[in-house]
N, C-alpha and C positions, 0 to 999 in steps of 0.2 A: 731582087728578092734573094734571100739567103735560105738555102736548104739546110735543115737540121735533123739529125737522127742520132739515136743511141740505142744500146741494149740496156738491160737491167742495171749493169755496173755503172752506166753513165746517166741513168734516168734522173737522179736528183740534181746533178750538175746541169743537165739539159734544161730542167725547169728553171733554174736560176739564170741560165744564159738567155732563155726566151724572155724572161721578165726584163732582163737587161736590154735586150734588143728592142723590146717594146718601149722601154723608157727612153731609148735613143731615137725612137721614131722610125726604126728600121723594120721593113716587112720581112716575114719569114714564112716558110712552109714546114710544118712538122711532119716528118715521114715516119714517126714512131721511134720506139715503142711508146705505148700510151699508159703503161702500168709498170710498177717495179718488179713484176713477176719474171722469173728466169726465161730468157729467150736467146735466140741465136743472132749474134752481131752481123754476120754476113748479109742477112736480109735487109738490114737498115743501111749498112755500108754501100751495098749495091744500089739501093733505091736513091740515096742522096747522090751518089756518083753519076748515075744515069741521068738524073735531073740536071746536074751541072753540065755534063758532057753534051746533053741535048740542047742546052741553052735555055731551059725552062727556068733555071735559077743561075744567078751570076756567080755565086760562091757557095761553099758548103761548110758546115761544121759537124763533125762526127765525134761521138764520145762512147768509149767502152771502158772497162775497168782500167786497162793500161793505155789504151789508145793504139796499141800495136796491131791487134788483129783486125780492127775496123779500118785502119789505114792501109794495111796490106790488101784487104778486100777492095777498097776504093781504087787503089792503084792498078788493079787488074782491068779497069774500064779504060779503053783508049781515050786519050785527051785529058785524063785526070792526073794531077800532080798534088797528091795529098801529103801533107807534112805533119808529122807528130811533133808538137812543140811543148816544151815544159818551162819555157821562160820567154820574156818579151824579145830578147835579142834574136833567138831563133825564129820567132814569128816575123820579126821585121826582115831578117835576112832572107827567109824563104820567099817572102813577097818581092823584095828588091831583086834577088838573084834568080829565083826559080819560077817566078810568077805562079806560085802555088795557088790552086783554086779551091782547095779544101784544107781546112784546119782540123787536125785530129788531136784530141785531148784524152788524158786518162782520168776518169772520174775518181779513181782510188789513188791517184798520184799527185795531182795538183789541187790545192784548196780553192774554194770558190773565189776568194778575193783575187788571187793570182790569175786564175782562169779568166776572169772578166777582163783583167788588164791584157792578157794574151789575146783574147778575142778582139778587143779594141785595137791593139797594135796590128793584128792581122788584117782587120777590115779597113783600117785607116792608112795603111802603107801601100802606095802604088808600086807597080812594077817599074824598075829603073829604065827599061827600054835600051839599056846599053847593048851595043852590038855583040860583045863577048857573051853576054847572058842569053841573048836571042840565039846565038850560034850553039851554045851549050844545051839549051832547051830543045832545039832542033835535033841535036845529036841524041838526046834522051829518047825522042819519039821515033827515031829511025829504026 
């Protein structure tokens, strides 16, 4: 299951991503926000990050206006490796090299078409399991 959350700046893109996940037959849990009204991104960043860290959800997707604040928030939760991606190359690389478990997007930065391709790349790319990447991830978490 994929955890998904956004603030008001990412609300519209979140709706498109959830429809895309549904089309792909992927299950997800929406942690809010549920309206486009102004709200605080840390609430949703923490909720998704805690669900992923606890194993309730395998991966997460977070969206705010830029993707920056919500990714910083998520990365405060132990065990989370949230990556802000603006293209498919970085989405693939962060899965292969960092085993990132949360994708962060900027709803005011990337268009819907590109965002959906980034989501697909992130979800479809496995971790490489290369020893050097395992060592580096371990170093991050120390």
